[in-house]
C-alpha positions as CSV (number, residue, x, y, z in Angstrom):
1,X,118.3,87.6,89.8
2,X,114.6,87.8,90.2
3,X,113.2,89.9,93.1
4,X,111.9,88.1,96.2
5,X,108.1,88.6,96.3
6,X,107.0,88.6,99.9
7,X,103.3,88.7,99.2
8,X,102.2,85.8,97.0
9,X,99.5,86.5,94.5
10,X,96.1,85.0,95.4
11,X,93.1,84.7,93.1
12,X,89.9,83.6,94.8
13,X,88.4,82.5,91.5
14,X,90.0,81.8,88.1
15,X,90.8,85.0,86.2
16,X,88.4,86.0,83.5
17,X,88.8,83.7,80.4
18,X,91.1,85.0,77.7
19,X,88.2,85.4,75.2
20,X,86.5,88.0,77.5
21,X,89.8,89.8,78.3
22,X,90.3,93.3,76.9
23,X,93.7,93.9,78.6
24,X,96.3,91.3,79.5
25,X,99.3,92.4,81.6
26,X,102.2,89.9,81.8
27,X,105.1,90.1,84.2
28,X,105.3,93.9,84.1
29,X,108.2,95.5,86.0
30,X,109.0,99.2,86.0
31,X,112.0,100.8,87.6
32,X,112.6,104.6,87.7
33,X,115.9,106.2,87.1
34,X,116.4,107.0,90.7
35,X,116.3,103.3,91.5
36,X,112.7,103.2,92.8
37,X,111.0,100.0,91.7
38,X,107.4,101.0,91.2
39,X,106.0,97.8,89.7
40,X,107.3,94.3,90.3
41,X,106.3,91.4,88.1
42,X,102.6,92.4,87.8
43,X,100.3,90.0,85.9
44,X,96.6,90.8,85.5
45,X,93.8,89.9,83.1
46,X,91.2,92.7,82.8
47,X,87.8,91.8,81.5
48,X,86.0,93.6,78.7
49,X,83.0,95.9,79.6
50,X,83.5,95.9,83.4
51,X,85.1,98.1,86.1
52,X,88.4,96.8,87.4
53,X,89.5,98.7,90.5
54,X,93.2,99.0,91.4
55,X,93.4,99.8,95.1
56,X,95.9,100.0,97.9
57,X,98.0,102.5,99.9
58,X,99.4,105.7,98.3
59,X,102.7,105.3,96.5
60,X,102.2,101.6,95.8
61,X,102.3,101.8,92.0
62,X,98.6,102.0,91.1
63,X,98.9,105.2,89.1
64,X,102.1,103.9,87.5
65,X,100.2,100.8,86.3
66,X,97.3,102.9,85.1
67,X,99.6,105.2,83.1
68,X,101.5,102.2,81.6
69,X,98.2,101.1,79.9
70,X,98.3,104.1,77.6
71,X,102.1,104.7,77.6
72,X,102.1,107.9,79.7
73,X,105.1,106.5,81.5
74,X,107.0,107.3,78.2
75,X,107.0,110.9,79.5
76,X,108.6,110.1,82.9
77,X,112.1,109.2,83.9
78,X,112.0,105.4,83.6
79,X,115.2,103.4,83.7
80,X,113.8,100.0,82.9
81,X,110.4,98.5,81.9
82,X,109.9,94.9,81.0
83,X,107.0,92.7,80.4
84,X,104.0,93.0,78.2
85,X,100.6,94.8,78.1
86,X,98.3,93.3,75.4
87,X,95.1,95.1,74.3
88,X,93.1,92.9,72.0
89,X,96.3,91.0,71.2
90,X,98.4,94.2,70.5
91,X,101.5,94.5,72.6
92,X,101.3,98.2,73.3
93,X,104.8,98.3,74.9
94,X,106.3,97.3,71.5
95,X,108.4,100.3,70.3
96,X,106.6,100.1,66.9
97,X,103.2,100.8,68.5
98,X,101.5,104.0,67.3
99,X,101.2,105.8,70.6
100,X,98.9,108.5,69.3
101,X,96.5,105.9,67.9
102,X,96.7,104.0,71.2
103,X,95.7,107.1,73.2
104,X,92.6,107.4,71.1
105,X,91.7,103.9,72.0
106,X,92.7,104.3,75.7
107,X,91.5,107.6,77.2
108,X,92.5,108.8,80.7
109,X,90.8,111.1,83.3
110,X,93.0,112.5,86.0
111,X,92.4,113.4,89.7
112,X,92.3,117.1,89.0
113,X,90.1,118.3,86.2
114,X,92.0,120.2,83.5
115,X,89.6,122.1,81.3
116,X,90.9,123.9,78.2
117,X,90.7,127.7,78.1
118,X,87.7,127.7,75.7
119,X,84.0,127.0,75.8
120,X,82.2,123.9,77.1
121,X,81.4,122.9,73.6
122,X,84.9,123.3,72.3
123,X,86.3,121.4,75.2
124,X,84.4,118.3,74.1
125,X,84.9,118.7,70.4
126,X,88.6,119.7,70.6
127,X,90.0,116.2,70.2
128,X,87.7,115.4,67.3
129,X,88.7,118.6,65.5
130,X,92.4,117.8,66.0
131,X,91.7,114.4,64.5
132,X,90.4,116.1,61.4
133,X,86.6,116.2,61.9
134,X,85.2,119.3,60.4
135,X,81.5,118.4,59.9
136,X,79.6,120.7,62.3
137,X,76.6,118.5,62.5
138,X,78.7,115.5,63.5
139,X,80.7,117.6,66.0
140,X,77.4,118.8,67.5
141,X,76.1,115.3,67.8
142,X,79.3,114.1,69.4
143,X,79.1,117.0,72.0
144,X,75.5,116.1,72.9
145,X,76.2,112.3,73.0
146,X,79.3,112.7,75.2
147,X,77.8,115.2,77.6
148,X,74.8,112.9,78.1
149,X,77.0,109.9,78.7
150,X,79.0,111.9,81.3
151,X,75.7,112.9,83.0
152,X,76.3,116.5,82.3
153,X,74.0,117.5,79.4
154,X,71.0,118.5,81.5
155,X,73.2,120.9,83.5
156,X,75.0,122.6,80.7
157,X,72.9,122.2,77.5
158,X,72.1,126.0,77.7
159,X,75.7,127.0,78.6
160,X,77.6,125.3,75.8
161,X,79.2,128.5,74.6
162,X,80.2,129.7,78.1
163,X,83.8,129.2,79.3
164,X,84.4,125.7,80.7
165,X,86.2,127.4,83.7
166,X,82.8,128.8,84.8
167,X,81.6,125.3,85.7
168,X,81.8,123.8,89.2
169,X,84.6,121.4,90.1
170,X,82.3,118.4,89.8
171,X,81.0,119.6,86.4
172,X,84.5,120.2,85.2
173,X,85.5,116.6,86.1
174,X,82.5,115.3,84.2
175,X,83.4,117.6,81.3
176,X,86.9,115.9,81.2
177,X,85.2,112.6,81.0
178,X,83.0,113.8,78.2
179,X,86.1,115.0,76.3
180,X,87.5,111.5,76.5
181,X,84.2,109.9,75.5
182,X,83.9,112.1,72.4
183,X,86.8,110.2,70.9
184,X,84.9,106.9,71.4
185,X,87.7,105.1,73.1
186,X,87.6,101.4,74.0
187,X,89.2,101.7,77.4
188,X,88.7,104.5,80.0
189,X,91.4,104.9,82.7
190,X,90.5,107.0,85.8
191,X,93.0,108.1,88.4
192,X,91.1,109.1,91.5
193,X,88.6,111.1,89.5
194,X,86.5,112.1,92.4
195,X,89.2,112.8,95.0
196,X,88.4,116.5,95.1
197,X,84.6,116.3,94.6
198,X,81.7,116.7,97.0
199,X,79.5,113.6,97.7
200,X,76.8,114.7,95.2
201,X,79.2,115.1,92.4
202,X,81.0,111.9,93.3
203,X,77.7,110.0,93.1
204,X,77.0,111.4,89.7
205,X,80.4,110.4,88.4
206,X,80.0,106.9,89.8
207,X,76.5,106.6,88.3
208,X,77.9,107.5,84.9
209,X,80.7,104.9,85.2
210,X,78.2,102.2,86.2
211,X,76.3,103.0,82.9
212,X,79.4,103.4,80.8
213,X,80.8,100.0,81.7
214,X,78.1,98.5,79.4
215,X,80.1,99.9,76.5
216,X,83.6,100.4,77.7
217,X,86.4,98.7,79.6
218,X,87.0,100.8,82.7
219,X,90.1,100.7,85.0
220,X,89.7,102.9,88.1
221,X,92.0,103.9,90.9
222,X,89.5,105.0,93.6
223,X,90.0,107.7,96.2
224,X,88.8,105.5,99.1
225,X,88.3,101.9,100.0
226,X,84.6,102.6,100.2
227,X,84.5,103.7,96.6
228,X,86.6,100.7,95.6
229,X,84.0,98.4,97.2
230,X,81.1,100.2,95.5
231,X,82.6,100.3,92.0
232,X,84.5,97.1,91.6
233,X,83.4,94.3,89.3
234,X,87.0,93.0,89.7
235,X,89.5,94.3,92.2
236,X,93.3,94.1,92.5
237,X,95.1,95.0,95.8
238,X,98.5,96.5,95.0
239,X,101.0,97.0,97.8
240,X,104.6,98.3,97.4
241,X,104.5,97.7,93.7
242,X,103.3,94.1,94.0
243,X,100.0,92.4,93.2
244,X,98.8,90.8,96.4
245,X,95.3,89.7,95.5
246,X,93.0,89.8,92.6
247,X,89.4,88.6,92.6
248,X,85.8,89.5,91.8
249,X,85.1,92.7,93.7
250,X,82.2,91.6,95.9
251,X,84.1,88.5,97.0
252,X,87.4,90.2,97.6
253,X,85.9,92.9,99.9
254,X,83.7,90.5,101.8
255,X,86.1,87.5,102.0
256,X,89.7,88.6,101.3
257,X,92.1,85.6,101.3
258,X,95.4,87.3,101.9
259,X,96.0,88.7,105.5
260,X,97.4,91.9,104.1
261,X,94.4,92.5,102.0
262,X,92.1,92.0,105.0
263,X,94.2,94.3,107.2
264,X,94.0,97.1,104.6
265,X,90.3,96.7,104.0
266,X,89.7,96.7,107.8
267,X,91.8,99.9,108.2
268,X,94.6,98.3,110.2
269,X,97.2,100.1,108.0
270,X,97.4,102.5,105.1
């Protein structure tokens, strides 16, 4: 029997047309082995070359949804997952999907930066070398290009052979972003990437994302409602594993249609 959904989905404007969609999520439900139902019948259409923000209270399923988009939930204790996630027409939840190839197309940056125990240069080139790239000139170009795109080149261009662990926390987070960009993905997933950063570092990461959305599809779980409002081209409010409301970001944060969305944005709960 289908679950009762207490919060009906409301879209203020039609969802982005299919021709502009990069990711289409259809009736996605995920239940963990301990019985927790993290996602309940989620359907979303995420546009290409834009920032889509997933926001809501902690524990509501935002990170679970983000991880589902590049199959990281395969590594967790999931009892049941049903529905579809299409990326350019490919159902990535199909068991036949090449997960390694998928994760090259869909990169992810986590809340806490995890740098590799090697130099700044090697941190960026590592994925390319694993993929078989041996041309030193191309690797050097990729390092330069990726660090510039992550707004880090000017700060580390003369420190490329120093340990990555010597960088500040904000620099390490941007280095993790550069490592993802080096693989030239099509989609970038970010799970609270600025939660541990100071305001200046946060601003630099956000500025990078605003520029990167011209080339990539970005899905962001923000660390605050203020960041959600600043960053969202489109925004989805997720509460207790359910999609409550999805609309263009500016309109959703100014004129939310669902009372629960308005209560959360106004700080009445969460």
